[in-house]
N, C-alpha and C positions, 0 to 999 in steps of 0.2 A: 721556836719553841717547841720543846719535848712533850711527846705524849706517849702516854704508856701503850703497849701494843702488846698482842699474846700473838704468837707465830709459832704456825705447827709445822716442820719441816717435813720435806717429800723426802731428802737425800737421806737414806736410810745405811747406819755404819753396824755392822753386826760387831764392832768391839764395843761401839757404846749402847747397842741392844743388850749384850752380854752382861754388860758392867752393869747397867741400870736393872734388870731384874732380878741380878747377882743384889745389889745393894739392895733393894726393896726386899726381898727375901731376908738377909739380913738384920734391917730395920724392922720389918714384921713379924717375920717368919717365926721366933719364938720370942717368948717375954709377956711382957703388958699387954701390946694388941692383939694377940692370941687368947690371953685368959681372956681382955675383955669382949672378945667378939665370943666367946663360950657362956661369959657371965651373962652376957645381954641378948644372947642368942643372936647375933647378927649374920646375915643369910649367907650362903653362898656368892650371891650375887651381887650384894652389898660388899663384902670382902676385895671381889673382883674390881669391883669400881673404884675402891680405895686404893687397893696396888697399881692398877694402872694409873691412875691420876698420882700417885709417886714416883711408879718409875718414867713415866713420862717428865715430868719437873727435873729427877733427876736427870734427865739424858738431855734435857735442856740446858743444866748448867754444867753438864761435862762437855759439849759442842762450842758453848760459850770459852769454857775453858781450852777447849784444844783450839779454838779459832784467837787466844791470846785478848779475849774480847773484855778488859779488865773493868772498862766503863759501864758496860751493861750487867755485868757482875757485880760494881761496886751498886749501879739504879736499885738491884732487886734486895742488896743487903740494906740499903739506907729505906727503901720502901718496907721491908719486913721486921725492921729493925723498931719492935712492939714494946715501949717501956714498961708496958705491965701485963706482961705476957707470963704465963705460969711458970716459965722455966728460970729458975733462981740462978743456980750454977754450973758450970760448963764443966766435966771433970771427964777429959778423951778416953775413951775405950776402942780398944783393937786386940783382934783375935788373931789369929793366923801363924803361921810356920815360919819359924825363924832359926838362922845357925849361929848354932853357939861354938 
């Protein structure tokens, strides 16, 4: 029987922390989340809670990816593939330096 569990890892990886923080800032640092925070006067403490939650989740996915634990990644995808979500179409967006 499979049991859904949440695990917090004590083994910290500086690379995972750096990437998680960077991706959280990449996702929330600018754009709609910042605009919503200003519009609805979301205070700094609530924003920290949101950012911490997001960074922890990203770190968890990264740890599973590094461990090549595709089964747990698939479990997460299957659990959170909600048919009536607000996301209609995925259009990949990438920024960064490229060599021409």
